[in-house]
C-alpha positions as CSV (number, residue, x, y, z in Angstrom):
1,M,59.8,71.8,164.4
2,V,57.4,71.5,161.5
3,D,58.8,70.4,158.1
4,S,57.6,72.5,155.2
5,Q,58.6,71.6,151.7
6,N,57.7,73.9,148.7
7,Y,56.9,72.0,145.6
8,F,55.1,73.8,142.9
9,E,54.9,77.2,141.3
10,E,51.4,78.2,140.1
11,G,50.9,76.9,136.6
12,S,53.5,74.2,136.8
13,F,50.8,71.5,136.9
14,S,47.1,71.1,136.3
15,T,44.7,68.3,136.9
16,C,45.0,65.5,134.4
17,A,47.9,67.2,132.7
18,N,51.5,66.3,132.0
19,W,54.7,67.9,133.4
20,S,58.1,67.9,131.9
21,D,61.6,69.5,132.1
22,N,64.7,68.8,130.0
23,F,65.4,65.5,131.9
24,M,62.1,64.0,132.9
25,K,58.5,63.9,132.1
26,I,55.6,63.0,134.3
27,R,52.3,61.8,132.7
28,Y,49.3,59.6,133.3
29,V,49.7,56.0,132.1
30,D,48.0,54.9,129.0
31,E,47.3,51.6,127.1
32,Q,50.7,51.3,125.5
33,D,52.4,51.4,128.9
34,V,50.4,48.6,130.6
35,T,52.8,45.8,130.1
36,T,55.9,47.9,130.9
37,V,54.4,49.3,134.1
38,A,53.1,45.9,135.1
39,Q,56.5,44.3,134.7
40,M,58.1,47.2,136.8
41,K,55.4,46.7,139.5
42,L,56.1,42.9,139.6
43,D,59.9,43.6,139.8
44,H,59.3,46.2,142.5
45,W,57.5,43.7,144.7
46,Q,60.0,40.8,144.1
47,T,63.1,42.9,144.7
48,V,62.2,45.7,147.2
49,Y,60.2,43.4,149.4
50,R,62.5,40.4,149.3
51,G,63.4,39.5,152.8
52,L,60.5,41.6,154.1
53,I,57.7,39.5,152.8
54,D,57.5,35.7,152.5
55,D,59.3,34.4,149.4
56,Y,56.4,32.0,148.6
57,Y,54.0,35.0,148.2
58,L,56.5,37.0,146.2
59,D,57.4,34.1,143.9
60,N,53.8,33.4,143.1
61,L,53.0,36.9,141.9
62,T,52.4,36.9,138.2
63,L,52.7,39.4,135.4
64,E,49.1,38.6,134.2
65,R,47.8,39.8,137.6
66,E,49.7,43.0,137.5
67,I,48.6,43.7,133.9
68,F,45.0,43.3,135.0
69,G,45.6,45.7,137.9
70,V,47.3,48.4,135.8
71,A,44.7,48.1,133.1
72,G,42.0,48.6,135.7
73,C,43.5,51.9,136.6
74,I,43.2,53.1,133.0
75,D,39.7,51.9,132.2
76,S,37.0,54.5,133.2
77,I,34.4,53.6,135.8
78,E,31.8,54.5,133.2
79,N,33.2,51.8,130.7
80,I,33.3,49.2,133.5
81,L,29.7,50.0,134.5
82,V,28.5,49.7,130.9
83,T,30.0,46.3,130.7
84,L,28.5,45.3,134.0
85,S,25.1,46.6,133.1
86,A,25.1,44.7,129.8
87,K,25.7,41.5,131.8
88,E,23.2,42.1,134.6
89,S,19.5,41.7,134.2
90,S,17.2,44.6,135.3
91,E,16.4,42.5,138.4
92,N,20.0,42.8,139.5
93,I,20.5,46.5,138.9
94,E,21.1,47.0,142.6
95,T,24.2,44.9,142.2
96,V,25.5,47.2,139.5
97,H,25.0,50.3,141.8
98,E,26.7,48.5,144.6
99,I,29.7,47.7,142.5
100,S,29.7,51.3,141.2
101,S,29.9,52.6,144.7
102,T,32.8,50.3,145.4
103,L,34.6,51.3,142.3
104,Q,34.2,54.9,143.1
105,R,35.8,54.3,146.5
106,M,38.6,52.2,145.1
107,K,39.4,54.2,142.0
108,H,43.2,54.4,141.5
109,Y,45.4,56.3,139.0
110,I,48.9,55.7,137.8
111,I,51.4,58.3,136.7
112,I,54.8,57.4,135.3
113,A,58.1,59.2,135.1
114,E,60.0,59.0,131.8
115,D,63.6,60.0,131.1
116,E,64.9,62.1,128.2
117,N,64.9,58.9,126.0
118,N,61.2,58.2,126.8
119,E,62.1,55.2,129.0
120,I,59.8,54.6,132.0
121,I,61.9,55.0,135.1
122,G,59.3,55.1,137.9
123,F,55.6,55.1,138.7
124,C,53.2,56.1,141.4
125,I,49.7,54.6,142.1
126,F,47.4,56.9,144.0
127,G,43.7,57.8,144.5
128,N,40.9,57.4,147.0
129,R,41.9,55.8,150.3
130,W,40.7,52.2,150.5
131,T,39.7,50.9,154.0
132,K,38.6,47.4,154.9
133,P,34.9,47.5,156.1
134,N,34.6,47.7,159.9
135,S,38.3,48.7,160.2
136,S,39.0,50.2,163.6
137,R,42.1,52.1,162.3
138,S,40.7,53.8,159.2
139,F,42.2,57.3,159.5
140,N,38.9,58.7,158.4
141,D,40.2,62.3,158.0
142,Y,42.5,61.2,155.2
143,D,40.6,60.7,152.0
144,Y,43.5,60.4,149.5
145,Q,46.3,57.9,149.5
146,I,49.5,57.0,147.7
147,H,49.2,53.3,147.2
148,E,52.6,52.5,145.6
149,L,55.7,54.4,144.6
150,Y,58.6,52.9,142.7
151,V,61.7,54.2,141.0
152,S,64.0,52.0,139.1
153,E,67.2,51.2,140.9
154,T,69.5,53.0,138.5
155,N,67.5,56.2,138.7
156,R,67.2,56.6,142.5
157,Q,68.7,59.6,144.3
158,K,67.9,61.7,141.2
159,G,64.6,63.4,142.4
160,V,62.3,61.0,140.5
161,G,60.4,60.0,143.6
162,S,60.0,63.6,144.7
163,K,58.7,64.6,141.2
164,L,56.1,61.8,141.3
165,T,54.9,62.6,144.8
166,N,54.8,66.3,144.0
167,F,52.5,65.6,141.1
168,V,50.2,63.6,143.4
169,F,50.1,66.4,146.0
170,K,49.1,68.9,143.4
171,E,46.4,66.7,142.1
172,A,45.1,66.2,145.6
173,I,44.9,69.9,146.3
174,E,43.1,70.5,143.0
175,L,40.5,68.0,144.3
176,S,40.3,69.8,147.7
177,Q,42.0,66.8,149.4
178,E,44.4,68.4,151.9
179,K,45.4,65.2,153.6
180,V,47.2,62.3,152.0
181,L,48.4,59.2,153.6
182,L,50.4,56.2,152.6
183,R,51.4,52.9,154.2
184,S,55.0,51.5,154.2
185,H,56.3,48.2,155.5
186,A,57.6,48.9,159.0
187,Q,61.1,47.5,158.1
188,N,61.4,49.5,154.8
189,K,63.6,52.1,156.4
190,N,64.8,53.7,153.2
191,A,61.2,54.4,152.0
192,I,60.2,55.7,155.5
193,N,63.1,58.1,155.6
194,F,62.3,59.4,152.2
195,Y,58.7,60.1,153.1
196,K,59.8,61.9,156.2
197,K,62.3,64.0,154.1
198,I,59.6,65.3,151.8
199,G,57.3,66.3,154.7
200,G,55.5,63.2,155.9
201,H,54.9,62.4,159.6
202,V,54.2,59.0,161.2
203,I,50.6,59.1,162.2
204,G,50.0,55.5,163.3
205,E,50.5,51.9,162.6
206,S,48.6,49.3,160.5
207,E,48.8,45.8,159.2
208,I,48.5,44.1,155.9
209,E,47.7,40.4,155.2
210,L,49.4,38.9,152.3
211,G,49.3,35.2,151.5
212,G,47.8,34.3,154.9
213,K,50.6,36.2,156.8
214,T,50.3,39.6,158.6
215,Y,53.0,42.3,158.2
216,P,53.4,45.5,160.2
217,Q,53.0,48.9,158.4
218,V,53.8,52.4,159.3
219,V,51.2,55.0,158.3
220,I,52.6,58.3,157.1
221,G,50.5,61.4,156.6
222,F,51.0,64.6,154.6
223,Q,49.1,67.8,155.4
224,L,48.9,69.9,152.2
225,A,48.2,73.5,151.8
226,F,48.4,76.4,149.3
227,N,50.9,79.1,150.5
228,C,51.9,82.3,148.7
229,D,55.6,82.9,148.1
230,D,56.6,86.1,146.4
231,G,53.2,86.3,144.8
232,K,53.2,82.7,143.5
233,K,51.2,79.8,144.8
234,V,53.0,76.8,146.0
235,V,51.9,73.5,147.6
236,T,53.5,72.8,151.0
237,T,53.5,69.8,153.3
238,N,53.4,70.4,157.0
């Protein structure tokens, strides 16, 4: 039986826009959120993955590193390239173009969920699928990826994760990306069950190397489509 989950009524979202109801707001991260989101990201890794990933690796993650990563999702590719070009001589302009190509492939975005008190209660990192060069399991028909999803412990089971993924699915459709994948630690059963519940299907296996150790991953895929329901467009996962 094929799962099908309706998510959006036409007009509920638009690309690079915000969404809100009386209890929650979804928006793109901005400069003032960097430290808060970076701290949440660090806490995410050091709590959710405790017991799944080596303690030494988790304990050596730093807030500074996470701040750099979150800030990199905000800064535009154009601004990064201007900085690079200013540093590179004309002789090395090929290097700038090569880095530009890499940045385009790796470009990630972050959205956050805020409660009615404007407190950040979750985030999602998504964007172009990133595959290691010469990877034999690259899932080439999937161009869009959810890289990380986190909801604070006190706000789970409240629909926050669904709202965040819904937003990503809508953005993907707006960009004509009808297939989205994500990778989850193979032993993170709660996450895997959630992704299945919202329409994901296990499409393969993968591995990730962290701190010199390799960990198994489950690859989950979402097939997106626009369907009409009572004259309104909705996004479905199949």
